[in-house]
C-alpha angles and dihedrals in degrees: 000000000000089000091053091049090050092051092048091049091047093050090047091052092048090050091050091049092049091048091049091049090050092050093047093049094052120083118263113272088232091055091048091049091049091051091051090050089050091048092049091066094055134072121201111167104167113048102031098224091157096049090094094053093104136112131039100285110073089177092066121067100337105138113244095005121115128181137202106260092219104042097025088220118141106266104170144027112194115178115157123180091205113055144140092218118128093253088062094041089055092050091046092215144074121262132268118193127176133187128062142284107267120224085231086085086076090065087071091083096175096057114137097171135037115178114169099154142162099003092131096208110056108118138171124074138303105266106249090217088072087086087069095065100103097187097050112130103159127040114174119167097151122153105025136103096257113155137181126064134313106261108270095226097045085125088079089077094089094169095052112126102166126039112175116168096147125144099027137108099259119150137179125063135313100266112247088225089069088084089069091068092102094168094052116125101165127039117178120171097148124151103017132111096259115153137179124062136310106260109262093226095051085122087081087080092090095166098051118114100173127043109178115178103146123139101034137103097258115154137181127063132312107268110239089213087078088073090064093064098098094190095053109125104158125038116174117178100149126141097027134107098259116155138187132051132317110255108240091220090078087077090060096057112117102215105022105128105160120045111170118178098150120146102022136110097257116155138183127059132312110263109242090225091071092068095059101037140101090272113117100169110048119171117177096150125138099028138111096257116154137185126052134316102263115256091220104107118133144152090298090060107104116162127175085178129018109172118176097151125139100027135109099260119154138190128041132319101267118254092224089070087084088066093062112115091224140355115179106174119019124179123177096152124136097034135105097259122150138188139048120329108237118248130232127034128027092012096059092073099042125096130218095268089071090065104027126127100029128132101254114340112151142173131065126011087020124051124299118279116255114251 
């Protein structure tokens, strides 16, 4: 009898342990409820990304949901409207999702990644409570119709490494608190309606390698503090309303490769340091730049793109340009340049459009110079 009781007790204990393990390994009911609230505000009729959001365990088989293996809390939401995954292959199309991002997403307090990208139709604002997700490292909402402002206290997200809000309808200013994101490595706010100035102390973002702000309504001058970000490799500020001169210290940055200022209201002269720097893609076109093209090219000058078109540059094309190690695409059209176009590389592979609409440039590939 005692043996039977022992076996029953043992089996009961094993059942309790198995039940406890099952409960622990399932996602929290509160996380599941928050995900269903989030899903209720969205409509995705073509791909069926939410068809798997069924059952009690949101950590198991729910498309785009990932959980921490130790805590079983929801750690990531990854929903991309452009994907090569089988669910998209089967639908034979890209995704279209409408609706808005519900503030219920903020109830998922262990989130480290939110990627809701390229759905083309998601509108509404960014929930301001998102700034209260202390573990968030990756926020990517690119390619939607999200409007409103960037949350004012986004600088509270001290672990954030990627902030991509490009290709939306955001307006307002870049929040000053953004300069507190000391872990940030990638900032992309391109193609919105953001106005105001670039925060003067943006140079505090010591870890950032890409700052992409093109296609907005940003005004004011280029903060010189940007030149103190030693990791900065890509700086794109084109198609804004930026004024003032180009700080010469950009030419002294060790890893800056892309420097795009095209389509602004920048004035002053081109700093000579830019022509013998680490920059390989330099676009200064469509500004109000005056003076001469600096005669400071040398063996360190390596340009895949050098675009100086549509400015107010005068004088000749400098002779030192022949010393550059490589120039792929060169455009100096629509200026006030004068004199003979140098011969040899890189000029032997350029056509007339690269030099057109200047005051008195001559020589190949334009007409012969008058004697």
